[in-house]
N, C-alpha and C positions, 0 to 999 in steps of 0.2 A: 784248162784253166792256167797252166804254167805259162802258156805263150801270151795269155793276157796280162799276167802279172809282169812278165819280162817287158810288154810293150809299155806298161805304166811306169816301170823303173826307167825305161828309156826317154819316155816324156818327160818325166821329173827331171831327170839328168840334163835333158834340152833346156829346161825351163830355168833350172837353177845355174847351169854352168856360166852363162854370159853376164851373169851379176857379179859385178866388181867387187862391192862391199858385202860379203857374206853375212855379216851381222844385221844387214837390213833385208835380208831376203824376204822374210814373212811379210813386211810391209811393202816391198817392192812389188811382190807378185799378187798384192790385192787383199791382204789380211789387215784392216785397220781397226781401231777400237770401235765397237759397236754398242748400240742400244739393242739388248737381245729382244726385247718385246717387239720393237719396231721391225727388227729384221726378220723374225719369226712371222709377223704379219704380212711383211712384204713377199716373204718366201711362199706363204700360203696363197696369196693372190697371184703370184707367179706361177704356182702349181695348178691353181684353177684355170688359168689360161693356157698352161701346156696340156691341160686334160680336154678342154673344149677344142683346142687346136687339133689334137691327135684325132678326136673324134670326128671333126669335119673331115680332116684328110682321109681318115679311114672310109667315111661315107662316099666321099668324092671317088675313092679309088673302087669302092666296092659298086657303085652306081655304074661306073663304065667297065665292068667285067673283070676286075682285078682279084677276084676272090682267091684264087690259087696263089698268087703274089703275096697277097695280105697275109696270107697263113703261114709263110715260109719261116717268118722269124720265130713264131709261136713253136713250130714243130722242132727247130732246132733247139730253142731253149728248154724244151721239155726232155731233150735227150741228155742234157746235163744234170747231175744230182743237185737237189735244190740247195743243199749246204754251200756247194761250189757257186752256185748263181747268186747266193747272197753275199758270200765273200767278194764276188766281182762287182756286185751293185754297190759295196760299202767302199771298196777300193777304187772302182770306176768313177763313181760320182765325185768323189774328191779329186782324183788325179786328172780326170778330163776336164773339170772345170779349172783347176790350176793351170793346165797345159792350153786349152782352147780359149778360155777368157782371160786369165792372168799372164798368159804369155803372148800366144798367137794375136788374140784380139788387140792386145796392148801395143804389140809391135805393128799390126795391119790396121785392120777395121773390123766392124761388126760382120759386114758381108763375107770377108775373106774368111774369117774364123768359123763362121757357120758353114760356109762351103766345105772346107777343110774337116769340120766336124761331121757333116754329113758324108763326106767321102770315106771316112774311117768307118762307117756303118755299112759300107759295101760288103763287108765280109758275110753279112746275112744273106747276099744274093737276092735281096728284094728291092725294086725301085720304089714300093710305097715306104719301106724303112727308110731309104735314103732321102726320100723327099720329106718324110715326117721329121727325120733327124735335122734336116736344113731349117725347117721352119721351128722347130723346138728350140735350135741352136741361135735362132734370131731373138726368141724370147728370153733363152738365157743369157744371152750376150746384152740385150737391152736391160735386164735386171741388173747386170754388172755394171753398165755405163751409169746407170740411174743411181744405184746405191754406193758406187766406187769402192766396193769390196766383193770378195767372194762368197761370204757366208750365206746370202740369200740364194744365188744360182745353186750352190752346193746342195743347200738344203731342198730346194724344190726339185732338184735333179735326182737326189736320193729318194724323197717321197714319191715322185713320179715313177721311177723304175720300182719300187716297192709295190705300188698300186698296180702298175702294169704287170710285174711278174705274178702278183696274187691272182689277178683276172686270168693271166694265161694258164695257171695251174688249176684254176677253178672251172674253166670252161673246156 
């Protein structure tokens, strides 16, 4: 868990450091004034798309015989105490969206940010995880582009992780 927190601190430092006017940091990285109801609805529709995409990717990999690969991430997560997983989910969903969408995507483009986002998921040692992260990154990045703020991607990412972790611990 400590390694994850250190990584998230580094990601935030990289995001914030290049911004010249520190007073406008929140606005610059993608936190704008919002209509909470609209953003929540958009986050929930994004979440639904994330879940459908994840199910399709899993089905494709399982169909082609990647059962063992598809289970790697679940096994690794189950080895971590649940309270630590929950802390990582809270910190991770916020930090990852700030870094990958609010910084990388803003500086490059949707495809590059999604590719780098997926590459960060290589730590699980699963091609299924990396592939899924790429497509989920595309969806979260599109949500960021469409809404021009980070609220919807953060909420969708957080809820997706909570649902996924709940399923991992129940199965």
